C-alpha positions in Angstrom: -44.3 87.2 -8.9 -46.6 86.5 -11.8 -47.8 83.2 -13.1 -48.1 84.4 -16.6 -44.3 84.6 -17.2 -42.6 81.4 -18.2 -39.3 80.5 -16.7 -36.5 79.2 -18.9 -36.3 75.5 -19.0 -32.8 73.9 -19.4 -32.8 70.4 -20.9 -30.0 68.1 -20.1 -29.5 65.0 -22.2 -30.5 61.8 -20.4 -29.5 58.4 -21.7 -32.1 55.7 -21.2 -31.4 52.0 -21.7 -33.8 49.1 -21.6 -33.7 47.3 -18.2 -32.5 43.7 -18.6 -33.0 41.8 -15.4 -31.2 38.8 -16.7 -28.1 40.9 -17.4 -28.2 42.4 -13.9 -28.6 38.9 -12.4 -25.6 37.6 -14.3 -23.5 40.6 -13.2 -24.6 40.0 -9.6 -23.8 36.3 -9.9 -20.3 37.1 -11.1 -19.7 39.6 -8.3 -20.8 37.0 -5.7 -18.6 34.4 -7.3 -15.7 36.7 -7.0 -16.4 37.3 -3.4 -17.2 33.7 -2.3 -15.7 31.5 -5.0 -12.0 32.5 -4.8 -9.7 31.2 -2.0 -7.0 33.7 -2.9 -7.8 37.1 -4.4 -5.5 37.9 -7.3 -5.2 34.3 -8.5 -8.2 33.6 -10.6 -7.4 31.7 -13.8 -9.3 33.0 -16.8 -12.0 30.7 -18.1 -14.0 30.3 -21.3 -17.3 28.4 -21.0 -19.3 27.6 -24.1 -21.9 25.3 -25.3 -22.3 22.9 -28.2 -25.3 20.8 -29.1 -24.1 17.9 -27.0 -22.0 19.4 -24.2 -20.6 22.3 -22.4 -16.8 23.0 -22.8 -14.8 24.8 -20.1 -11.3 25.9 -20.7 -9.1 27.4 -18.1 -5.6 28.8 -18.3 -3.6 27.2 -15.5 0.1 27.4 -16.6 2.6 25.8 -14.3 0.0 23.5 -12.7 0.3 19.7 -12.8 -2.6 17.4 -13.1 -2.2 16.6 -9.4 -2.7 20.3 -8.5 -6.1 20.5 -10.2 -9.3 19.2 -8.7 -12.7 19.1 -10.6 -16.1 18.2 -9.1 -19.3 17.8 -11.1 -22.9 17.5 -9.8 -26.3 18.0 -11.3 -25.8 21.2 -13.2 -22.7 22.6 -11.5 -19.0 22.3 -12.1 -16.3 23.3 -9.7 -12.6 23.7 -10.6 -10.0 24.1 -7.8 -6.3 24.1 -7.7 -3.2 25.6 -6.2 -0.1 27.1 -7.6 2.8 26.8 -5.2 4.7 30.0 -4.7 8.3 29.2 -5.6 10.4 31.4 -3.3 13.5 32.3 -5.2 16.5 33.4 -3.1 17.0 37.0 -4.1 17.7 40.3 -2.5 14.6 42.1 -3.9 11.7 41.4 -6.2 11.2 44.0 -8.9 7.9 42.7 -10.2 5.5 39.9 -9.1 2.6 39.5 -11.5 1.8 35.8 -11.5 -0.8 34.8 -9.0 0.0 32.1 -6.5 -1.9 30.1 -3.9 -5.3 28.4 -4.1 -8.2 29.2 -6.4 -11.7 27.9 -6.8 -14.1 28.6 -9.6 -17.7 27.4 -9.6 -20.1 27.5 -12.5 -23.9 26.7 -12.6 -24.9 25.4 -16.0 -28.3 26.1 -17.5 -29.3 22.4 -17.7 -28.4 19.1 -16.0 -25.1 17.4 -17.0 -24.1 13.7 -17.4 -21.7 13.5 -14.4 -20.4 10.1 -15.2 -19.1 11.2 -18.6 -17.4 14.5 -17.7 -13.7 14.4 -18.8 -10.8 16.7 -18.3 -7.4 17.2 -20.1 -4.5 19.4 -19.2 -2.1 20.2 -22.0 0.4 23.0 -22.2 -1.2 24.9 -19.3 -4.7 24.7 -20.8 -7.3 22.7 -18.8 -10.2 21.6 -21.0 -13.2 20.1 -19.3 -15.9 18.4 -21.5 -19.3 18.3 -19.8 -21.9 16.3 -21.6 -25.5 17.4 -21.3 -28.0 14.9 -19.7 -31.1 14.6 -17.6 -29.7 12.3 -14.9 -28.5 13.7 -11.6 -25.4 12.5 -9.7 -22.0 13.6 -8.3 -18.5 12.6 -9.1 -14.9 13.6 -8.8 -13.1 13.8 -12.2 -9.5 12.7 -12.7 -7.4 15.0 -14.9 -5.6 13.1 -17.6 
């Protein structure tokens, strides 16, 4: 065994990416929300949450739900949307496909800044729930009535 002889070196391509702790924190937050924030796995309505200069807008697809089946709570910088889609048991011999989720759901969102709880409004039209959440510096809690 001599030290003068070089052994062949095999290089394997390695992909490096810049570590983004905020991205990892958001991914962890989503995973925890899925584990804790849902009363019934498989029934989680899709949500869009975006920001304008004056407010946050949350839209959720909740087809088949009535205003009475949706509950919204707002506090400080957090909004919670809950509801329940009743499973309509159809008398039949056999189901061939069941894709629509049924049962209770709960979605909670922490917003990046405080909200004006007294002026949060919600509307349910054609299965689309739209919650308008004005930005503010005051802190309070309130239950919102869906119109």
